[in-house]
Every structure is written in C-alpha cells, then in structure tokens.
N, C-alpha and C positions, 0 to 999 in steps of 0.2 A: 611583496617582503615577509615572511615567516619569522614568528618569534621563538618560535618551538617546532623541533623536528626528531621524529625518532628513526634512527640511521641504525638498522639492526646489523651489527658487525659479527654475530652470530647465531646462525639459525639453528646452535645444536642447544638442548638442554639436556642435563644429565637427572634429573627430576623427574619425580614417577605420580604426578596430582592431576587424578582421572579425570579432572573437572578444568582442565588446561589443554587447549587441543595438541600443543606442545607434548605434553606430558602421559597424555591419554593415548597420541601417539605411538611413543616409547613404549606404552604397555602392549599395544595391539600387535606392533612390530616385535617383541620379545617373544609374542604369544603366537606368531605368524601368520598374524589376520592383515588385511587390507584395507587399511583406513582410509576414507574418502579426503580425511586431514593429515596424511601424510606426503610431505613434499619433499621439494628438494633441497634437503638439509645442508648448509655446508657453512663456512666463516668467508668472510667478507675477502676477499683481493687485496691488499697493503695498497696497490699501485690504484687499482678502480676505488678504492675508498678513497683516495688524493684527489683524482682527477675528478670525484663528483664533488668535494669540497671546493674543489680552485674554481669550477665551473657554475658552483652556486653562489660565491661569495662575487666571481667576474660578473655575475648575470642578474645580479640582485635578489636574489633567492634567499638569500642569510647575509648577515652581518654582525658584525658584535656582538651585537645584542641579544645574537639568537642563541638558544639554550639549544645545542645538540643532543638527547638521550639516546645512548649507544645498545641500545635493546628495543625490542618490542617482545618478540615470543621465545627467546631463547635467553644463555647464562652468557653474558660479556665474557666473565673472567675464564672459559672456557677457551677463545680464542687464544693461539699460538702466539702472536705479535698483539698483545693486548696493551704490552708497553707502549710499544712503539708508535700506535696509535695513538694513544693519550698522552704522549711527547709530540708528535707530529701536529695535534688543534693546540698543546700549551705555546709549542711555538709561533703557532698563527695569532696568539692571543684570543682564542674561542671558547667559550662557555659550554663546559656538557656537564650530564648526570649519570647518572648510572646505578643499578639497579641488581642485585644479585638475590639469590639463596645461600651464598655465605660456605658452599661446599667444597670451593677450591679458592683460597690468600693467595693473593699476588702483593707482593711489596714492593715499593720503591725506594730509593736508592735517596735523591738530592732533595734539599728544601725546599725546592720549587714547581719539583714534578706537576704537583696534582692543587697549585697555583688557583684554577681555572677549571676545577670540580668546583660547580655550587652546589651539589647535593649526592649522598649515596642512599639508598635505599636497601634494606635488609627483607626481606621477605620471608614472613613467619606464617608455619601452617598448624602455630601452636604452641606450647611451651611445656612439652614432654615428650618421653622417646612413646608413650601408647599413641598421641597424635602425629607425629614424625612417621610411624608407622602405618599409618592409613592415607597419609596425602604425599609429602615430600619424599621419603622412602630414607632420609639420611640419618645419621647418628646422633640426638639430639647433643650430648653434651659436646660434641667436637664443634659442631654447629656454635655453640656459645663463645667457644672458645677461639673463633675461628675472627666473630664479630668482632670478639676485645680487641684481638691481635690488631685485626682488618682497621678499626677506629684509630688503633693508637698509632700505626704507622702510616696511616693516611695523614692523621694529625701532624704528624712530625715533619713529614712531605708537601707544606704547605696546604693540606687544604681547610677549611675555616668555615664551609660552608654547614648544610642542614644533615644532620646522620639522622636517619629517618628507620624507623622499623613499622613494615607493614605488615602488621598483625590480622590475618585471613582468620574470621570469625566462622566455625561451624559449631553445630547442635553442642559436640563432644568436647570443644577447648574451652567452652563458655567458664567455665571456672578455674582455667587457668589464664586469665585477663590480667588479673591482679600481679600474680606473679611475674610475668609479661612487663607490664608497665612499672616494675620496683626497678628491675633488671634495665629496661631503657633510662627510670632516673640516675641509678646508680653510675653510667658510664656516659651521661647526657647525650643521650638519644632520643629523641622524638617518639612517642610512641601515637599511634593512627590506625585506628581501628578500621575494619570493613567486614562487610558480610560477603560471604562466597558467593559467586556466584556461577553462570555456566562461562566460562572464561573462553570463549571463540565463535563465531556464526553459525557453525553447524549443529552444535549441540543444541545453544540457546535460540536458534530459531526451530528446532524440531519441537522444544517445550514450550516455547509461543503458541505455535500451529498446534499442542496438544499429538503430537504426535512420535514423542519420548517412546520407546520400549516400556512395558510396564516395568521390567527390573530393573532399569536407569532409574524412571521416578520413582520407584521405589526406596531405592536407592539415594537420590536426592531427595527424599522427603526425609528420611530419617537421618541427616546429617548437613544440609544446607537452611539456612532458615527460609525457605520460599517464598515466607509473608512477607520478605523485604522487597523479593521482586515484584509480588503483586501490589506491594505498597504504592512502589511506581509507576506499575502499569494502571493503577486508578486513576493518578494524578495526571499522566499522561491523555488518557481517556476522556478527561475535562478539557485538554485541550487543542485548539483550532492546530490539526496535523496540518495543515498547509502553509501555518507561518511558521512553521519548527524549525529553529536556524541549528542545525547539528553544529556544535561545535569546534568535531573532525576536520569544520570546512580553512578554521585556524591553523589546524595543523599537518605539516606535510611528512607524512610516512613512507619508507624507503627500505625497502627489506635486502638482505647482505646477497645479493643479484645486483643491487643498485637499482632496480625497479623503484619506479613509483606503484604505490598503492592505494585503492581507497582511502584506506582508514587504517589503524592502527589493528582492528577490530578484523581483518582480514589478510590468510598469508598469499602465496604463491600458486595453494594448494587449490582458491578457485580463478582462473585464469582469467574472467573475466573483472578480476577485481585488481587487475595487473595493468598498469597504461602502458610504459615504454621506458627506458634507461633514464635515468633524473638528466645526464649530459645531453641527451636528445630531444629534452622541454625545450621549444624558444621561450617563452616566457612565464611567469609566475600566472597569470590570470586562466591559460590555459588549460592546467590542473584541476581547479575546480568548476569552467565549464565543461569539462569530461567527468567530472564526479556527477554534478549535480543534475546532467542527464544519461546520465546510467540504473539500467533497470535496478541494480546491487542496491544503489544508492537511496531509494525510490521506496522502495519494498525493505526496508530496515528500518527508514524514519516511519514507513508507515503500519507495520506492526505493533512497534514500542520498541523494536531493539535497541535501537539508537541511544532514546532518551532514556532505556533501562542502563545500559550498558556506559552511559555517561554520567549516571549519576546513582552509583551504587549508594547504599546505608550505609552510612558512618554507623560508630562505636556509639556516640557522640546520641545517635537519633535512637537505636534500641535502648542506652540509658534511660534516656527521656522517657520515650514509653513507657521502660518499666514503672519508674519513679509516677510517672503521670497516671497510671493506673494505680496506685496506692491511695495518691493523694482523692484518685474518685471515690475511693473506699471511705474518706474521712468526712468528705464533703458533699458526699450522698445526702440527700431529705433536707437539706440547708441553702439557705441564700448566700448566693455569692457576690464580695462585693470589692472591685479594684482597687488599693488606696491610692493616688497619684493622676495624675491629666498630663505630664511635662513629656518630654521627650521619651522615657520609657514606655509609656501607656502602649501606644501603637503595635509593640513588638511584645510586651504581655498581653495585651487583645487576642492579640494571631496566636500567641502561645498557646492559650486557652480560648479556643476559639469551636474546643467539642464540649466547652459547659455553655450553660444558661447563665449571665450574668445581669446581677439585679440592678445596678449603677455604679458610679466611682463617686468615690470621695476623696473631697481636696480640703487642705485647711486654708486655703485661699477664697477672701469672703465674694472676690468678683467672680470667681467659677462660680460657685454657690449657686444652684436654680438657673443654671444653664445649662446645656448638653452639649456630651462630648461622644462624637462619634455615633449620635445616635441615643445614646443613654444619658439619662437624669444624673446630675452631679450633685451630691448630699454634701452637706457638711457631717464633720468627725460628730457632733452631738446629736443630731437626727442617727446618725448607726448604732452610739450608745444606749439611746432609747428605744431601741429594739431588745426585743425578749436574746436574754442571754443564753448561747447555745444554739439560738437558732439560725445563726449566721454565721460566715467563714469571706475571710478578708485575704486577698492576697494584695503585696505590698510591690505595687506598677513604678516603681522610683529607686534606682540605684543612688540617687545624689542624697535624699532624706529620706534612705530604709533604715538607719538607727534610730532618727527621730519619730518614725511612725511606729517602729516596732516599740521602743519606749512607750508611747500613748497606749500602744494595743495594751502592754503588760501592765500599766499603772489604772487598766480599766478591765484587769483581771483577765484578759485572754492569754492563750498560751501556746506558745510558738510550736508549731508542727501541729499542734492539736484544734486550732481555734485561727493560728493564720501562719502565712508561710513568707 
C-alpha cells in the first residue's frame, strides 16, 4: 500500500526553468537542439487515468488514506480535462494534491468540488519581474493576480487544506524573500523556501560526477547556492551508503502514459527507469523489488543524488547558518555555557555542536556537580563568579527561558551581547 502517489497528468509544462529537466528541454527544443531529456510529452488519457486509479484501488495499491499528487514534471493546469480529473477523484472520495506555476488559472463552480484537495503549492522563482525573466519566463504581476484568484476560488469550492508558496531560492532573489513572505501572510498562504538545485537526473548526475560543461557550471555557480548541495553531500559521505533507505521506496510514481517509474526524479526520457503500465503490475511488492535491483537506483544512491535530491536545503537552514555565523563573531574568544539540562538541552547542544561548550548551568542543586552529556553541570553562582565579559550564555530551556534571562540581566548580562 502506498500513502503517496505522484501521478503525472500533464507531461507538458509551459515554463522555461533552465535547472529543471522539463524547462531545459523546452529551451533546447525551441533552439532546435536535441536534448537527452526531451521525452514523449503528452497529457494523460482520461480513460487510461480512470482505469489506473480503479485498478490500484481494487488491488490495494492505494486506499482512501492515499494522497495522489497530480504532477511531477509537468503543469497539471494545462490538461484540457483537468476539471474532469478533479471531479472524478472527488467522486471516489480520494485525496489529491496539486502543484502549479500559476500561469494558467482554472476555476471551479460547485462548493464541494475541491473538498478532497489536501494542498496546493505555488512554485515561485522569485518575487520580481527580473527574477521571473531569468527562470520561469512569465509575467510576474499576472502570476500574483492568478495566485490570489485561484486561492479565493478554491476556498469557495470546498478547499480547506494548505496553500503553500514554494519559493525557489537563487542568489539573485535572496533580497526578495521578505516581500514573498509578506505576500504569503496577507493571503493566508504558508511560505516554504528551498534552495534551487539541479532538478533532474541528467544534469544533477553530471554535476556530481564533475562532468558539467564549463559554461553550465559557471552559470550555476553564479545563480544557484551550490554550497547547499555540497552540504548534503558532506552529510551523505559520512553515512553508511549500504544502509541508506531512499524515501522514494515508499512513494509510487506514474507518468502520463500510466507507466510506473523508478521515482519522481526520472521521466520516460530514461528507458531503464520505466517499468510497465500500472494496471499490468500484479502486486505492490513487485515494484520495490524491481527498484532495488535496478542499476539506476543503485547508482543514484551511491553517488549521493538520492540523498541530496530528497533533502533539499530549506530557507530555515540558510537563515540559521547566517545567524549562526553572526553569533560566532560575538562568541569568539569567550567561554560558552548552556543554561538548562531539561528536554531542550539535547537539541540545543546539537544545534551548537560546531563550537566548544565549557559546561552546563542549572539552578537545580541535585544536578549541580553532576555530568550532562559528558559536560560538567555548574551552579549559577559559579557562573557569575567568573570574570565579567569572559563568557557567553546560551539559554537551553524554552520552559524557563524568561526566568533564566531575568537572572542573567540582573547580573549585568545583555541579551544578544552576552547571552541568547
């Protein structure tokens, strides 16, 4: 049984995103070039779609708890029978999700048409016309208008799930993040920022194998935050690759031809990544047996593509890294103490693992003089007896944060300068 299915209803996309395999294929097709990523793009046949859904229901591939995401590489709103597909799934009480670039809005009429829509994601390449000229190629103001009108219509037609802006972070749109967040807040949309990366097996693999052409690498180095990819590769290289369990094994991916694919990172441009029609698969386990024995799957995991692709760096990580570096400048040359040994202390210690911790502080006399995660636990009195200005305190307790901060300030310490 799969709890999540990517079912591509539109293999066609109208965007020109140079780091996405579909957008790149669009660019190369317009230039008359033959790309290895140009595939048999088309819309899923409605009858074939229904046949596939009904087969999966009858054979326990999916059930009413499964979310069917109606996208992968294409723009679902381009499908000429988009509304019929939505109404069909709703008639079966099946949950579904959508992701769109908001270039072509489609509106519904009935109050329960979108009752089973669990989320809709709006993919954004920045928050200015200049950024959109670099990636998506759409009219930015029109995209904003479309997002507003889609959300308004969908909520009137039964949608109560999450509306999300998936903001793709590039070097050139970092200063636009705040405006995008304010826009999202105004219309009750969740904001999720992700570091843009090579979205597609071919270009990503070339990067990982140091086989990208110089012109491509030069462009990526000036637009992508390549450090975010390297960060994930460093993490992966410290792991036991043989024990890495790719999360795609828990997800079923089906293309617009109703073929089962290895995962959502591939398309039918890679023949060895295509299995068979979903309604010709005898049982669920058959799919993962094929995946785990495939050469493509093994190579993807081995070179770190699977790990990096499934663990894109979030905006929160970028922000934390920036804030962390600012704090390092304040902390440098001082002894660092973590105040608190409760439930938050372990998490706090992990967050600050890059710096040397002198000891923990705790007001509980039963803990003083003991060890916590290998560190000494001292009393507040011992802390304040140290030379003023020679130490920095990190509060490691959310429950008692105010009380600890008050005590630190009573003893002359200044927030952001001497403690956080």
